C-alpha positions in Angstrom: 110.7 105.9 72.7 108.8 102.3 73.6 107.8 101.9 76.2 108.9 98.4 77.1 112.5 99.8 76.5 111.9 102.3 79.7 110.8 99.6 81.7 113.4 96.8 80.9 116.3 99.4 81.6 114.3 101.2 84.9 114.2 97.4 86.2 117.8 96.4 85.5 119.2 99.5 87.1 117.1 98.9 90.2 118.1 95.2 90.3 122.0 96.0 89.7 121.3 98.2 92.6 120.1 96.0 95.3 122.9 93.5 94.5 125.9 95.8 94.7 125.3 99.1 96.6 122.3 97.1 98.7 125.3 94.9 99.8 127.3 97.9 100.3 125.0 99.3 102.5 124.3 96.1 104.7 127.9 95.7 105.4 128.7 99.2 106.0 125.5 99.3 108.4 126.5 96.5 110.3 123.9 94.3 109.6 124.3 91.0 112.1 121.8 87.8 111.4 123.2 86.9 114.4 121.7 89.6 116.6 118.6 88.6 118.7 115.7 91.4 117.5 114.0 93.6 119.8 110.7 92.0 118.3 111.2 88.7 120.1 113.7 90.5 123.1 110.9 92.9 124.1 108.0 91.1 123.0 104.4 92.2 124.2 101.8 91.1 122.3 100.5 94.7 121.2 103.7 96.5 119.3 106.4 94.4 119.6 105.3 91.2 117.8 108.2 89.0 115.3 106.0 88.0 112.4 105.1 84.8 111.2 106.9 85.3 108.2 109.5 87.7 106.4 106.9 87.9 103.7 104.3 89.1 105.9 106.5 91.4 107.6 107.2 92.7 103.5 104.1 93.0 102.8 103.4 95.2 105.8 106.6 97.8 105.5 105.9 97.7 101.5 102.0 98.5 101.7 102.7 101.3 104.7 105.5 102.9 102.7 104.2 103.2 99.2 100.7 105.1 99.6 100.2 107.3 97.4 103.7 109.0 97.3 104.5 106.9 94.4 101.9 107.5 92.1 100.7 110.6 92.3 104.6 112.6 92.7 105.5 110.6 89.5 102.4 111.5 87.3 102.8 115.5 88.6 106.5 115.3 87.9 105.9 113.5 84.2 103.0 116.1 83.3 105.3 119.0 84.6 108.7 118.7 83.3 109.0 115.3 81.3 109.6 111.5 81.6 113.1 111.7 81.5 113.9 113.8 84.6 111.4 111.7 86.7 113.1 108.6 85.4 116.7 109.9 86.2 115.9 110.8 89.7 113.4 107.9 90.8 116.7 105.5 89.5 119.3 107.5 91.0 117.3 108.2 94.0 116.0 104.8 95.3 119.2 103.2 94.6 122.1 105.2 96.2 119.9 107.6 98.3 116.7 106.5 99.2 117.7 102.4 100.1 120.2 103.9 102.0 118.1 106.0 104.2 115.6 103.6 104.8 117.8 100.5 105.4 119.7 102.8 107.9 116.9 103.9 109.5 116.4 100.3 110.1 119.5 99.6 111.2 120.0 102.1 113.6 116.5 101.2 115.4 117.2 97.5 116.0 120.0 98.7 117.5 118.2 100.9 120.2 115.3 98.5 121.0 113.7 99.5 118.0 112.8 103.7 119.3 112.1 106.1 116.6 114.3 108.2 114.2 113.5 111.0 116.6 114.4 109.3 119.6 117.6 108.3 118.0 118.6 111.5 117.3 119.3 112.3 120.9 122.0 109.6 120.6 123.7 110.6 117.8 123.1 114.4 117.5 122.2 115.9 120.9 118.9 116.3 123.5 118.0 119.4 122.1 117.9 117.8 118.3 115.4 115.0 119.7 113.2 117.5 121.0 113.0 119.4 118.1 113.3 116.6 115.5 110.4 114.9 116.9 108.2 118.8 116.9 109.0 117.9 113.4 108.2 114.2 112.9 105.2 115.3 114.6 103.7 117.9 112.7 105.1 116.2 109.9 102.4 112.7 110.7 100.0 115.0 111.2 99.9 116.6 107.8 100.1 113.2 106.3 97.2 111.5 108.3 95.3 115.0 107.1 96.3 114.9 103.4 96.0 111.4 102.8 92.4 111.0 104.7 91.7 113.9 102.2 92.3 111.8 99.2 91.0 108.7 100.1 87.8 110.7 101.2 87.9 112.8 97.6 88.1 109.2 96.0 85.6 107.1 97.4 82.4 110.3 96.7 83.6 110.8 93.3 83.9 106.7 92.5 81.2 104.8 95.1 81.9 101.6 93.9 85.4 101.3 95.1 84.4 101.3 98.4 83.5 97.6 99.4 87.0 96.3 97.6 88.8 98.9 99.7 87.5 99.1 103.4 86.4 95.5 102.9 90.1 94.6 103.2 89.7 95.4 106.7 87.3 92.9 108.4 89.1 90.2 105.7 92.2 91.3 107.5 91.4 91.1 110.5 89.9 87.2 109.8 93.3 86.8 108.5 95.0 87.4 111.4 92.9 85.3 114.4 93.2 82.6 111.8 96.8 82.8 111.5 98.3 83.8 115.3 94.7 83.1 117.1 93.7 79.5 115.3 97.4 78.8 113.8 95.7 78.1 110.6 98.7 77.2 107.8 99.9 80.9 106.7 99.3 79.4 102.6 95.8 78.2 103.3 94.9 81.6 105.5 96.2 83.5 102.3 94.5 81.7 100.0 90.9 82.1 101.8 92.0 86.0 102.2 92.8 86.6 98.7 89.3 84.7 97.3 87.5 87.0 99.9 89.2 90.4 98.7 88.2 89.1 94.7 84.8 88.9 96.0 84.6 92.6 97.4 84.9 93.5 93.2 81.9 92.4 92.0 80.2 93.3 95.3 81.3 96.8 94.9 79.7 97.1 91.6 76.2 95.7 92.7 76.3 97.8 95.8 77.8 101.0 95.7 78.3 102.8 98.4 77.5 106.7 98.1 78.1 109.2 100.9 79.0 113.0 101.1 82.8 113.7 101.8 82.2 114.9 105.6 80.6 111.6 106.0 83.3 109.8 104.6 85.9 112.2 106.6 84.5 110.9 109.7 84.7 107.5 109.3 88.1 107.8 108.1 89.5 109.4 111.2 87.5 106.9 113.4 88.5 103.8 111.7 92.8 105.7 111.8 91.5 105.8 115.8 91.0 102.4 115.9 93.3 100.6 114.2 96.4 102.7 115.8 95.1 100.6 118.8 94.4 97.2 117.7 97.5 95.1 118.7 99.7 95.0 115.1 99.3 91.0 114.5 95.2 91.6 114.3 95.1 94.3 111.7 98.4 96.0 110.9 100.2 92.9 110.1 97.6 91.3 108.0 96.0 94.3 106.3 99.2 95.1 104.8 100.0 92.1 104.4 97.1 91.5 102.2 97.0 95.3 100.6 101.1 94.4 99.3 98.9 91.7 96.9 96.9 94.1 95.5 99.5 96.4 94.8 102.0 93.8 93.4 99.4 92.4 91.7 98.6 95.8 90.0 102.4 95.9 88.9 102.3 92.8 87.7 99.6 94.1 85.5 101.1 97.5 85.0 104.5 95.3 83.8 102.5 93.2 81.9 101.0 96.2 79.4 104.8 97.8 79.5 106.0 94.6 77.7 103.1 93.6 75.6 101.1 96.7 74.5 103.5 98.1 71.4 102.9 101.3 73.6 105.2 104.6 72.5 105.6 107.1 75.4 103.7 110.1 73.9 104.8 112.6 76.8 107.8 114.8 76.3 111.0 113.6 77.6 111.8 116.9 78.6 109.2 119.5 79.4 109.5 123.4 79.8 107.8 123.0 82.5 105.6 126.2 81.5 102.5 124.5 83.2 104.7 123.5 86.7 103.4 126.1 89.6 106.9 126.2 90.6 110.5 125.9 89.3 112.1 122.7 87.7 114.8 123.2 90.4 114.2 122.0 93.5 110.7 121.0 92.6 111.3 118.3 90.3 112.6 116.5 94.1 110.0 117.1 96.1 107.3 116.4 94.1 108.2 112.8 93.3 108.7 111.9 97.5 108.0 108.6 97.9 109.6 106.8 94.5 113.0 108.3 95.1 113.5 109.0 98.9 110.8 109.4 101.5 111.4 110.6 105.0 108.1 108.5 105.8 110.2 105.8 105.3 112.4 106.5 108.0 109.5 106.6 110.7 107.7 102.8 109.4 111.4 101.5 109.3 111.9 102.7 112.7 108.6 102.6 114.4 106.4 100.2 113.1 109.1 97.2 111.1 111.8 97.4 113.5 109.2 96.0 116.3 108.2 93.4 114.3 111.1 92.1 112.3 112.2 88.4 113.4 115.6 87.9 112.4 118.4 90.7 111.0 118.8 88.4 107.6 115.6 90.2 106.3 117.1 93.5 107.1 117.9 94.2 103.7 115.3 92.4 101.9 112.8 94.3 103.6 115.0 97.8 104.2 116.6 98.3 101.0 114.5 96.0 98.7 111.7 97.5 99.8 112.6 101.2 98.7 113.7 99.5 95.3 110.3 98.1 94.8 108.6 101.4 95.9 111.5 102.9 93.1 109.6 100.2 90.5 106.4 101.3 91.6 107.3 104.6 90.5 108.8 103.2 87.4 105.8 101.8 86.1 103.4 104.2 86.6 105.9 107.1 84.5 105.1 104.3 82.1 101.4 104.3 82.3 101.0 108.0 82.4 103.9 108.5 80.1 101.7 106.3 77.2 99.1 108.6 77.2 98.6 111.4 74.4 95.8 113.1 76.2 93.8 112.9 79.2 96.9 114.5 81.5 95.7 116.7 84.2 97.5 117.8 86.8 94.4 119.6 88.7 93.4 115.4 88.8 96.6 113.2 89.1 94.8 110.0 90.4 92.3 110.2 87.5 95.5 110.7 84.9 97.2 107.6 86.4 94.3 105.4 86.1 93.4 106.5 82.5 97.3 105.4 82.0 97.1 102.2 83.6 93.7 101.8 81.6 95.8 103.0 78.3 98.4 100.9 79.0 96.2 97.3 79.8 93.6 96.8 76.7 93.1 93.2 78.0 91.6 94.7 81.2 88.8 96.4 79.7 87.0 99.1 82.0 88.2 97.4 84.6 92.2 98.6 83.8 91.7 102.4 85.5 89.5 100.9 88.0 91.7 98.6 89.6 93.9 101.4 89.5 92.3 103.3 91.6 91.2 100.6 93.9 94.9 99.4 94.5 95.8 103.2 95.3 92.8 104.0 97.7 94.3 101.1 99.8 97.5 101.9 99.7 95.8 105.2 101.0 94.4 103.6 104.2 97.4 101.6 105.5 99.5 105.0 105.0 96.5 106.7 106.8 96.4 104.4 110.1 100.4 103.3 110.2 100.7 107.0 110.5 98.2 107.8 113.5 100.0 104.7 114.9 103.8 106.1 115.4 102.5 109.7 115.6 100.8 108.1 119.0 104.2 106.8 119.8 105.2 110.5 119.4 103.3 111.7 121.2 104.0 109.3 124.1 107.8 109.7 124.2 107.6 113.8 123.1 105.0 114.8 125.6 105.0 112.2 128.5 101.5 111.3 127.4 101.3 107.2 128.5 97.2 106.8 127.9 97.2 105.1 124.4 93.4 106.4 123.8 94.3 109.9 124.6 97.6 110.3 122.7 96.1 108.9 119.5 93.1 111.2 119.7 95.5 114.0 120.3 96.7 113.4 116.7 93.3 113.0 114.8 91.9 115.9 116.9 95.0 118.0 115.6 94.4 116.6 111.9 90.5 117.2 112.0 91.4 120.9 112.5 93.6 121.3 109.2 90.6 119.4 107.0 88.5 122.0 109.4 90.7 124.7 107.4 88.7 123.7 104.2 92.2 123.3 102.3 93.6 120.2 102.8 93.5 119.3 98.5 96.3 122.2 98.8 98.8 120.9 101.1 100.8 118.5 98.9 103.4 120.7 97.6 104.5 120.9 101.5 103.7 117.6 102.5 106.5 116.8 99.6 109.0 119.0 101.1 108.2 118.5 104.5 108.4 114.4 103.7 112.0 115.4 102.0 113.5 117.3 104.7 112.5 114.1 106.8 114.4 112.1 105.1 117.5 114.6 105.0 116.9 114.7 108.9 117.0 111.3 109.0 120.2 110.9 107.1 121.6 113.3 109.4 120.9 110.7 112.4 122.1 107.7 110.4 125.4 109.6 110.2 126.1 110.0 113.6 125.3 106.6 113.8 128.3 106.1 111.7 130.2 108.6 113.1 129.8 106.7 116.2 130.2 103.3 115.1 133.9 104.5 113.4 132.1 103.6 110.0 132.2 105.7 106.7 129.5 108.7 107.2 129.6 109.8 103.5 127.2 107.5 101.9 124.3 109.3 104.4 125.9 112.8 104.8 126.1 113.7 101.2 122.7 112.1 100.6 121.6 114.3 103.9 123.5 117.4 102.8 121.9 117.2 98.9 118.1 116.9 100.4 118.7 119.4 103.2 119.7 122.1 100.8 117.1 120.9 98.6 114.0 120.8 100.8 114.5 124.3 103.0 114.8 125.9 99.2 111.9 123.9 98.2 109.8 125.6 101.7 111.6 128.9 101.4 110.4 129.2 98.1 106.9 128.2 99.1 106.5 130.5 102.1 107.7 133.2 100.1 105.3 132.8 97.2 102.2 132.1 99.6 103.6 135.9 101.5 102.8 137.1 98.1 99.7 135.1 97.1 96.6 137.6 96.8 94.7 134.6 98.9 97.3 133.2 101.1 96.9 129.0 102.4 97.3 129.9 106.1 97.5 126.6 107.0 99.8 125.7 104.6 101.9 128.8 105.1 101.7 128.3 108.9 102.8 124.3 108.8 105.8 125.4 105.8 107.0 127.9 108.2 107.1 125.8 111.2 108.9 123.1 109.3 111.1 125.0 107.9 112.9 126.2 111.1 112.3 123.1 113.3 114.5 121.5 109.9 116.8 124.4 109.9 117.4 124.1 114.0 117.3 120.3 113.3 120.5 120.2 110.5 122.7 122.9 111.8 123.0 121.3 115.7 124.1 118.7 113.7 126.7 119.8 111.7 127.2 122.2 114.6 128.0 119.4 117.0 130.2 117.1 114.4 132.6 120.1 113.6 132.4 122.8 115.8 131.4 121.2 118.7 133.9 118.7 118.7 136.7 121.2 118.2 135.0 122.9 121.3 135.2 120.1 123.5 138.6 119.3 122.2 139.9 122.4 123.4 138.3 122.1 126.9 139.4 118.7 127.8 
């Protein structure tokens, strides 16, 4: 099968999904452009800051939700089970589950002063559910910070040439933020200047590679995540993610051009027996492809930072539902790129495999195809890293009552450092995937509660919630059993998997009890 046909079919499905199901989702969730958003009503100059332009916020949102998930996940799924299962889950999952999940998380947060999805579980499930949900989110975020810092440090150690183009984006973003917000420079002019400086960073990286050891890079990345989680959003978070989005969209455009013009065929089998997979097809296809179809981390971005920066609800569907489908498109292009490889597929090196796939699909870029692909990936690992730290700070303040922002961020980083110190961070991806998808199930339960309270049809949220709850709890249970019987158990992964499993079971059970038996008991007492 031609790569071009696969890409055109997938983009067609995503476009129709946005127009039809996206409109249905916005209507049933009650998106109202006339409502004043929390970003304007609760403006504080640090976290509640309306974006100057919706595209700036879309850039932040898309850059934050993308990360390594829609690249590493589809690459591994393709290697293990073939391109057809990966394609079907990406398309169906993003249209009918992921898009509704993301937009629903955003709307629920907007209706409650931009509070987090875990905080809102108190309103739509129970107070006990809020505490347990918050603990689950906190553990999941710390896991994300540790895992993504590990991947970034590993890539910088292996290829020192990408350091300047990746980390150099930070001062460029600060300059853009100052020009736009402090000095009132036209955003178009600021963008053009920033993009020009970003291009200069590429040859700078070629000429001056930065070779440091893995431990040093971990120190640098954790220090960056700590500082970035405290800096006002308009000075770093918004502009950095906005500019990073140009990198990702640029990479997607290049992959699209390559898909349509290279004449490549899919060389990976449509369906594989999965003999090379470490885990069975069901349920692990659905947790291996995390962010490309549905991702609980998106609910934290939507309710943690995006809701505090949205200037008007007229942009909610574009950013919430549209951002998820854009990520589905990225996963689609990853499937096309990696699927075009006849050799060089490596489950132990998914980032390198992705780079080789992009290079194979874009011969017009020469040796820079794979280099640019890995550069783009690292830029988005950074956005996930510091955004996750910032949101974990919010959760720390809400859950533990730590009002000192410096201390709350320090606690998050300290636990992530302990995970890395265990020396097994590279083996935590499957636990991350299952935890991420379980978080999506729990967030969908909160959205279900919101729909029930507002007397709307809950099934668009409830059905995906039940499906993801069964899938992810099964995956975690399998992993726990597998690690317990292993000759050399990964105790860090085992501990996190067990804690997340128990917390997930409790929140899921509490929600279903409150909506069924709990209501009947309350009716009998009255």
